[in-house]
N, C-alpha and C positions, 0 to 999 in steps of 0.2 A: 752270083750268090743266091742261094735258095733257102727256104725255111729248113730244109734237110741239113744244110751246112750249119745253121744256127743250132738246131737241135743236137747235132753231133757234138759241136764244140761245148755246149752246155753240159751234156752227159759225160764227156771225157773229163771236163773240169770237176764235176761233182764226184765222179767215180775215182779220179786220180789214176786212171788206167785205160789204155786203149782196149785191152782185152775185156775189162769190166764193162766198158761202154758198148763194145761189140755184142757182148752177151745180153745186156739190158735192151738194146735196140734190135736184137735178132739180126745182126748183120756180121759180115766177116771182118776180122781185124784189119786186113789191107784196105777194105772199103772205108773203114773209120779213119785210118791214117790218111788216105787220099782226100777224104772230105775236109779234114782239118788243114791239110796242105793247101788245098784249093782256096779255102777261106783266107788263110794267111797271105797267099799270093794276091788275092783280090784286094784285100785291105792294104797290103804293103807293110805289115807289122807282124812280128812274131808274138803269138798269143800264148803258147805253151812251151815250157821247158821240159825236154825229154831226157830222162836218165835210164839206165838199165833196169832200175827197180821201180821208178814211179814217174808220174807226170804232174807237173805243177804249173800254175799260171804265172806269166810274166806280169809286170806292173800294168802294162796295157791290157793284158788279158783279164786281170782282176777287175779293172775299171769297166771292161766291156761286158762282163757277165751280166750285171743287172739290166743293161741296155738290151742285150740279146734275149734275156728272159722276159722282159716286158714286151718286145716285139712278138715273140712266140705266143705269149699269153694273150695279147690283144687279138692276134689272128685267131687263136683257138676260141676266144670268147665270141668273136664276130661270126665264126662258122657255127658255133653252138646256137647263137641267137637266130641265125638264118634257118637252121634245122628246126629250132623250136617253133619258129613262125610257120615253116612249111608243114610241120606236124601238128599245128593248131594248139601248141602248148603255150604260146604267147602271141601278142599282137594287139591291135587296136581296131575297134569298129566304130564308125560314126553313122548315125541315121537321122533322117528327118521324117516326122510322122504327124499326121493330123491329130489333134488333141483327143478326140473321142476314141480313136483306135489305140492311142498311147496309154490312155488311162483305164481302158476296159479290157482290151484284147492282149496287150503286150505284157503286163505284169507276170502272168503264168509262164509265158514264153521266155521272158528274161530269166526267171527263176530256174527253168529247165536248162537254159543255156549256161548260166553261171555255174551250175552244178557239174555239167559236162565239161566245160572249158573254164576252169577257175583262173587260169593265167591270162585270159584275154580281157582287156579293158573296153568298156562300152560307154559311148557318149551319145546322148539322144537329144534332139531339138524338136519341139513341137511347133508346128506352123500351119498356115492355111494350105489348101491344095495348091494354090498358085505359088506360095513360098516353098513348099516341098519340091515341086517340080523345078523351080528355078535353082534351088540349092543343089539338086542332083546335076542339072545341066551345067552349072558353074564349077562342078567338081568340089564343092564344099563338103559334101558327105559322100559316103560310099554308095548308099542307096536310099530310097524313100518308100513310104507307105502312105498312099492317099488316093482320093478320087481323081478322075481325069479332069484336069483344068482345061487343057486344050491339047490336040495332037501335036507331036513334036518329032521330026524325023531323026533327031539326035538321040532320042531316048527309046527304050524298050519298056513296054507296059505289060506286065503279066497279071492277069486277073486272079484275085485271091478269094474274095467273098463279097456278098452284098447284104445290105440291111435296108429295111423298108423305111420310106419317108412317112412322117406323121405330122398332122397339124398340132401345134402347141399353142396354148393360150392360158390366160388366167382362169381360175376356177369360177370367177364371177362373170366372166365374159359370156354373152349369149350362147356362143358355140361350145363353151366349156361346161354348160349346164346340161348338155345332151350327152348321150352315150352312143356307141356304135360308130361305123364309118361315116365320114363326112364327104359329100360330093363337092367337087370343085365349084359347081354352080352356087353352092351355099356361101362361098367366100366373096361373092360380088358385093361391093359396097363396104367391105371391112377394111380396116386400116392394116395394111400389110407391112411387116418389118423385114427388110432385106438383110441378108448376111452373105458372107463369102460363099457359103454353101448354096443358098437359094439362087444366086446369080448364075450358077452353072447348070441348073436343072432345066429339063425340057418343059416342065409344067409351069415355069416361071411366067411365061407369057399369059397365063390364065389369070394372073393376079392384078394386072394393070400396073400403072406407074406408082412407085412408092417414093415418098419424100423422106423416108427413114432408112438409113443404111448403117448397120452396126457390124463391121467385120469381126470384132472381137465377141466371142460367144458369151463371155462373162458379162459384157455390157448388154448384149441382147437379152439375156435372162433377167437382168435387172429391169429392163424396160418391160418385158413381158409381165413381171411380177407387179409392176405399177399399173397393169391392165391398159397399156398404151395401144396395143393391137395384137395381131396374131402373126405366127410365122410357121415355117416348116423346117423340121430337123430330122436327121436320120435316127433310127431307134437308139443307136449307141450313144448319141449326143444328148438324149433327153434325160434330164436329171430327175431323181426321185424326190419330189417335194410336194407338200400339201397345197402350196400356192398355185401350182401349175398343173394342167391336165393335158393329155394328148389323145388324139383320135386318129384312127387309120384313114388314109385318103382313098377316094375312088375317083378315077381309075387308079390302081395301085402303080406306084413308081418306086424304084429302088436306087440306092447309091452303090455303085461298084467301087471296091477298093483294090488298088493295083500295087504290085511290087514294081517300083520304077528304078531302072538302072541305065547307065550310059551305054549306048549301042557301041559294040566293038571294043569295050573296055574290059581289061582283065582285072578282076577283083582280087584282093588279097585273100590268103587262106583263111584269115580270121573273119573277114566279111562273108566269105562263102559258107563258113561254119554257121554264122548267124542266119543266113538265108536258108540253109538246110534245116536249121531248127525251126524257123518260122513255117516252112512248108510242112514239116513233119507234125508240128504241134497244132497247126491251123484247124484240122478237122475237130479237135477237142473244143476249141474256142467257138467254132461254128455251132456245135451242139449246145454248148453252155449258154450262149447268148441268143439262140434262136435265129441264127443267121442263115444265109444260103451260100453253099459252096459254088464257086464258079470254075468253069473249065480253064485249064492252064495255058491255052494257046495265047501267044502274045499278040498285041495289036500295035499299030503305029499311030 
Protein backbone atom coordinates (compact mmCIF):
# COMPACT_ATOMS: atom_id res chain seq x y z
CA UNK A 1 0.00 0.00 0.00
CA UNK A 2 1.33 3.44 -0.93
CA UNK A 3 0.25 7.03 -0.48
CA UNK A 4 -1.03 6.94 -4.07
CA UNK A 5 -3.53 4.24 -3.04
CA UNK A 6 -4.73 6.40 -0.14
CA UNK A 7 -4.99 9.56 -2.27
CA UNK A 8 -6.94 7.65 -4.90
CA UNK A 9 -9.40 6.20 -2.38
CA UNK A 10 -9.97 9.59 -0.75
CA UNK A 11 -10.56 11.30 -4.11
CA UNK A 12 -12.99 8.61 -5.33
CA UNK A 13 -14.92 8.85 -2.06
CA UNK A 14 -15.06 12.66 -2.29
CA UNK A 15 -16.02 12.71 -5.99
CA UNK A 16 -18.40 9.75 -5.76
CA UNK A 17 -17.10 8.66 -9.15
CA UNK A 18 -14.14 6.83 -10.66
CA UNK A 19 -14.28 9.05 -13.72
CA UNK A 20 -14.38 12.20 -11.58
CA UNK A 21 -11.41 10.99 -9.53
CA UNK A 22 -9.49 10.11 -12.71
CA UNK A 23 -10.07 13.62 -14.07
CA UNK A 24 -9.06 15.30 -10.81
CA UNK A 25 -5.91 13.19 -10.41
CA UNK A 26 -5.01 13.36 -14.12
CA UNK A 27 -5.00 9.57 -14.42
CA UNK A 28 -6.95 7.05 -16.46
CA UNK A 29 -10.14 5.50 -15.12
CA UNK A 30 -8.71 1.93 -15.25
CA UNK A 31 -5.72 3.08 -13.18
CA UNK A 32 -8.06 4.55 -10.56
CA UNK A 33 -10.13 1.36 -10.46
CA UNK A 34 -7.00 -0.79 -10.11
CA UNK A 35 -5.60 1.34 -7.27
CA UNK A 36 -8.82 1.03 -5.26
CA UNK A 37 -8.96 -2.72 -5.90
CA UNK A 38 -5.37 -3.15 -4.72
CA UNK A 39 -6.09 -1.15 -1.56
CA UNK A 40 -9.16 -3.24 -0.73
CA UNK A 41 -7.21 -6.47 -1.34
CA UNK A 42 -4.40 -5.26 0.90
CA UNK A 43 -6.77 -4.32 3.74
CA UNK A 44 -9.09 -7.28 3.22
CA UNK A 45 -12.26 -5.15 3.36
CA UNK A 46 -14.56 -3.60 0.83
CA UNK A 47 -14.31 0.18 1.09
CA UNK A 48 -16.51 1.32 -1.83
CA UNK A 49 -19.89 0.25 -3.15
CA UNK A 50 -20.06 0.48 -6.94
CA UNK A 51 -23.22 0.95 -8.97
CA UNK A 52 -23.71 1.88 -12.60
CA UNK A 53 -24.38 5.50 -11.67
CA UNK A 54 -22.37 6.28 -8.54
CA UNK A 55 -19.83 5.13 -6.00
CA UNK A 56 -20.46 5.28 -2.26
CA UNK A 57 -18.46 4.25 0.77
CA UNK A 58 -19.20 1.20 2.86
CA UNK A 59 -19.40 1.55 6.64
CA UNK A 60 -15.76 0.47 6.86
CA UNK A 61 -14.85 2.88 4.08
CA UNK A 62 -16.62 5.75 5.82
CA UNK A 63 -14.73 5.04 9.04
CA UNK A 64 -11.43 4.78 7.16
CA UNK A 65 -11.74 8.11 5.31
CA UNK A 66 -10.62 10.38 8.23
CA UNK A 67 -7.74 8.00 8.99
CA UNK A 68 -6.54 8.03 5.39
CA UNK A 69 -6.93 11.81 5.23
CA UNK A 70 -4.84 12.24 8.37
CA UNK A 71 -2.09 9.96 7.08
CA UNK A 72 -1.87 11.84 3.79
CA UNK A 73 -2.05 15.22 5.54
CA UNK A 74 0.72 14.30 8.01
CA UNK A 75 2.95 13.14 5.17
CA UNK A 76 2.30 16.28 3.13
CA UNK A 77 2.99 18.44 6.19
CA UNK A 78 6.25 16.62 6.92
CA UNK A 79 7.43 17.06 3.32
CA UNK A 80 6.40 20.72 3.36
CA UNK A 81 8.35 21.31 6.57
CA UNK A 82 11.44 19.60 5.14
CA UNK A 83 11.23 21.67 1.98
CA UNK A 84 10.74 24.84 4.03
CA UNK A 85 13.86 23.97 6.02
CA UNK A 86 15.86 23.19 2.88
CA UNK A 87 14.71 26.45 1.31
CA UNK A 88 15.59 28.36 4.52
CA UNK A 89 11.98 29.36 5.13
CA UNK A 90 11.95 27.76 8.58
CA UNK A 91 14.33 26.19 11.06
CA UNK A 92 16.32 26.90 14.20
CA UNK A 93 19.81 28.27 14.78
CA UNK A 94 21.75 28.11 18.06
CA UNK A 95 24.98 30.05 18.64
CA UNK A 96 27.45 30.66 21.45
CA UNK A 97 29.27 34.01 21.35
CA UNK A 98 31.59 35.99 23.59
CA UNK A 99 29.66 38.90 25.18
CA UNK A 100 31.60 41.77 23.59
CA UNK A 101 30.88 40.46 20.08
CA UNK A 102 27.28 39.56 20.93
CA UNK A 103 26.45 43.04 22.24
CA UNK A 104 28.34 45.15 19.70
CA UNK A 105 28.75 43.31 16.39
CA UNK A 106 25.79 40.96 16.32
CA UNK A 107 22.68 43.20 16.66
CA UNK A 108 22.87 44.64 13.13
CA UNK A 109 23.63 41.18 11.72
CA UNK A 110 20.67 39.59 13.51
CA UNK A 111 18.41 42.37 12.25
CA UNK A 112 19.51 41.74 8.66
CA UNK A 113 19.07 37.99 9.14
CA UNK A 114 15.57 38.23 10.61
CA UNK A 115 14.48 40.48 7.76
CA UNK A 116 15.71 38.02 5.14
CA UNK A 117 14.67 34.83 6.97
CA UNK A 118 11.64 35.70 9.15
CA UNK A 119 10.66 32.05 9.66
CA UNK A 120 13.93 30.93 11.26
CA UNK A 121 14.19 30.95 15.05
CA UNK A 122 17.43 32.11 16.67
CA UNK A 123 18.88 31.18 20.06
CA UNK A 124 22.04 32.84 21.40
CA UNK A 125 24.14 32.06 24.48
CA UNK A 126 26.96 34.37 25.53
CA UNK A 127 29.94 32.73 27.18
CA UNK A 128 33.70 32.99 27.62
CA UNK A 129 35.99 31.82 24.81
CA UNK A 130 36.53 28.59 26.69
CA UNK A 131 32.80 28.11 27.14
CA UNK A 132 32.02 28.89 23.49
CA UNK A 133 34.59 26.40 22.24
CA UNK A 134 33.35 23.69 24.59
CA UNK A 135 29.71 24.25 23.59
CA UNK A 136 30.58 23.82 19.93
CA UNK A 137 32.69 20.72 20.62
CA UNK A 138 29.90 19.14 22.68
CA UNK A 139 27.36 19.81 19.93
CA UNK A 140 25.32 22.06 22.23
CA UNK A 141 25.18 24.79 19.57
CA UNK A 142 25.46 24.95 15.78
CA UNK A 143 28.53 27.19 15.83
CA UNK A 144 30.35 29.81 17.89
CA UNK A 145 32.04 33.19 17.62
CA UNK A 146 34.96 33.79 19.94
CA UNK A 147 38.70 34.16 20.27
CA UNK A 148 40.87 31.06 20.24
CA UNK A 149 40.97 29.45 23.67
CA UNK A 150 43.22 26.58 22.57
CA UNK A 151 43.70 24.55 19.35
CA UNK A 152 41.32 21.64 18.90
CA UNK A 153 41.57 19.04 16.11
CA UNK A 154 37.81 18.43 16.32
CA UNK A 155 37.00 22.03 15.40
CA UNK A 156 37.47 24.37 12.46
CA UNK A 157 38.42 28.00 13.18
CA UNK A 158 37.69 30.53 10.45
CA UNK A 159 39.19 33.98 11.16
CA UNK A 160 36.68 36.83 10.94
CA UNK A 161 38.12 40.03 12.44
CA UNK A 162 40.41 41.39 15.13
CA UNK A 163 40.18 44.23 17.64
CA UNK A 164 43.05 45.86 19.51
CA UNK A 165 43.84 45.23 23.16
CA UNK A 166 43.90 48.25 25.46
CA UNK A 167 44.81 48.95 29.04
CA UNK A 168 41.77 49.81 31.15
CA UNK A 169 41.80 51.34 34.61
CA UNK A 170 40.07 53.88 36.84
CA UNK A 171 40.36 57.53 35.82
CA UNK A 172 42.10 58.27 39.15
CA UNK A 173 44.71 55.56 38.69
CA UNK A 174 48.21 56.94 37.90
CA UNK A 175 48.07 55.26 34.48
CA UNK A 176 44.60 56.65 33.91
CA UNK A 177 45.72 60.24 34.32
CA UNK A 178 48.00 60.02 31.29
CA UNK A 179 47.07 59.88 27.63
CA UNK A 180 48.49 58.14 24.60
CA UNK A 181 49.86 54.60 24.31
CA UNK A 182 51.21 52.86 27.39
CA UNK A 183 54.23 50.58 27.13
CA UNK A 184 54.17 47.23 28.88
CA UNK A 185 57.18 48.29 30.98
CA UNK A 186 55.02 50.93 32.63
CA UNK A 187 52.80 48.20 34.07
CA UNK A 188 55.54 46.82 36.29
CA UNK A 189 54.54 47.00 39.92
CA UNK A 190 50.86 47.61 39.19
CA UNK A 191 48.08 45.43 40.53
CA UNK A 192 46.85 43.44 37.56
CA UNK A 193 43.34 41.96 37.43
CA UNK A 194 43.07 38.74 35.45
CA UNK A 195 40.09 37.75 33.32
CA UNK A 196 39.20 34.90 31.00
CA UNK A 197 40.42 37.12 28.18
CA UNK A 198 43.82 38.05 29.61
CA UNK A 199 44.74 34.48 30.47
CA UNK A 200 44.78 33.56 26.76
CA UNK A 201 46.93 36.51 25.62
CA UNK A 202 50.57 36.33 24.61
CA UNK A 203 51.37 39.48 26.58
CA UNK A 204 50.02 37.98 29.81
CA UNK A 205 53.53 36.91 30.88
CA UNK A 206 54.57 40.57 31.06
CA UNK A 207 52.24 41.30 33.95
CA UNK A 208 53.60 38.84 36.47
CA UNK A 209 51.51 36.81 38.86
CA UNK A 210 48.10 38.16 39.86
CA UNK A 211 46.15 37.30 42.97
CA UNK A 212 42.94 38.61 41.41
CA UNK A 213 41.01 36.61 38.82
CA UNK A 214 37.54 37.76 37.70
CA UNK A 215 36.25 35.60 34.81
CA UNK A 216 33.00 37.55 34.68
CA UNK A 217 33.52 40.89 32.93
CA UNK A 218 30.74 42.53 34.97
CA UNK A 219 32.67 41.73 38.15
CA UNK A 220 35.92 42.88 36.57
CA UNK A 221 34.44 46.27 35.65
CA UNK A 222 33.12 46.69 39.18
CA UNK A 223 36.61 46.04 40.57
CA UNK A 224 38.17 48.47 38.09
CA UNK A 225 35.65 51.13 39.12
CA UNK A 226 36.75 50.63 42.73
CA UNK A 227 40.33 51.42 41.53
CA UNK A 228 41.58 48.03 42.69
CA UNK A 229 44.00 47.70 39.78
CA UNK A 230 44.34 47.61 36.00
CA UNK A 231 43.47 45.09 33.31
CA UNK A 232 43.53 44.59 29.56
CA UNK A 233 40.44 44.28 27.37
CA UNK A 234 39.72 44.18 23.63
CA UNK A 235 38.33 47.42 22.27
CA UNK A 236 34.87 45.88 21.77
CA UNK A 237 34.69 44.95 25.46
CA UNK A 238 35.62 48.39 26.83
CA UNK A 239 32.55 50.21 28.20
CA UNK A 240 31.87 53.89 27.69
CA UNK A 241 31.91 55.34 31.21
CA UNK A 242 33.40 58.37 32.94
CA UNK A 243 34.84 56.22 35.73
CA UNK A 244 37.13 54.18 33.49
CA UNK A 245 39.68 55.13 30.85
CA UNK A 246 41.54 53.07 28.28
CA UNK A 247 44.92 53.50 26.60
CA UNK A 248 46.46 51.68 23.63
CA UNK A 249 49.21 49.20 24.41
CA UNK A 250 52.74 49.09 23.04
CA UNK A 251 53.70 46.79 21.50
CA UNK A 252 50.28 46.41 19.87
CA UNK A 253 48.46 43.13 20.26
CA UNK A 254 45.07 42.14 18.88
CA UNK A 255 42.37 39.65 19.73
CA UNK A 256 41.27 37.55 16.76
CA UNK A 257 37.64 36.41 16.57
CA UNK A 258 36.87 33.14 14.81
CA UNK A 259 33.82 31.38 13.44
CA UNK A 260 34.01 27.99 15.15
CA UNK A 261 32.33 24.87 13.74
CA UNK A 262 32.69 21.13 14.24
CA UNK A 263 35.02 19.58 11.70
CA UNK A 264 33.29 17.36 9.16
CA UNK A 265 29.83 18.29 10.49
CA UNK A 266 27.00 19.17 8.10
CA UNK A 267 25.17 22.27 9.30
CA UNK A 268 21.44 22.74 8.87
CA UNK A 269 20.27 25.08 6.09
CA UNK A 270 19.17 27.54 8.79
CA UNK A 271 22.63 27.57 10.40
CA UNK A 272 24.25 27.95 6.97
CA UNK A 273 21.97 30.90 6.27
CA UNK A 274 23.07 32.57 9.52
CA UNK A 275 26.74 31.99 8.76
CA UNK A 276 26.30 33.36 5.22
CA UNK A 277 24.69 36.47 6.72
CA UNK A 278 27.54 36.91 9.22
CA UNK A 279 30.16 36.65 6.46
CA UNK A 280 28.25 39.03 4.21
CA UNK A 281 27.57 41.65 6.88
CA UNK A 282 30.93 41.47 8.67
CA UNK A 283 32.74 44.09 6.49
CA UNK A 284 30.12 46.66 7.53
CA UNK A 285 30.71 45.89 11.21
CA UNK A 286 34.47 46.03 10.76
CA UNK A 287 34.16 49.54 9.35
CA UNK A 288 31.60 50.63 11.94
CA UNK A 289 33.68 49.56 14.97
CA UNK A 290 37.16 50.25 13.64
CA UNK A 291 38.13 46.58 13.52
CA UNK A 292 40.54 44.69 11.27
CA UNK A 293 39.24 42.18 8.73
CA UNK A 294 41.12 38.86 8.77
CA UNK A 295 41.77 36.44 5.93
CA UNK A 296 39.26 33.62 5.77
CA UNK A 297 41.72 30.70 5.71
CA UNK A 298 40.86 28.28 8.50
CA UNK A 299 43.29 27.11 11.17
CA UNK A 300 43.38 24.04 13.37
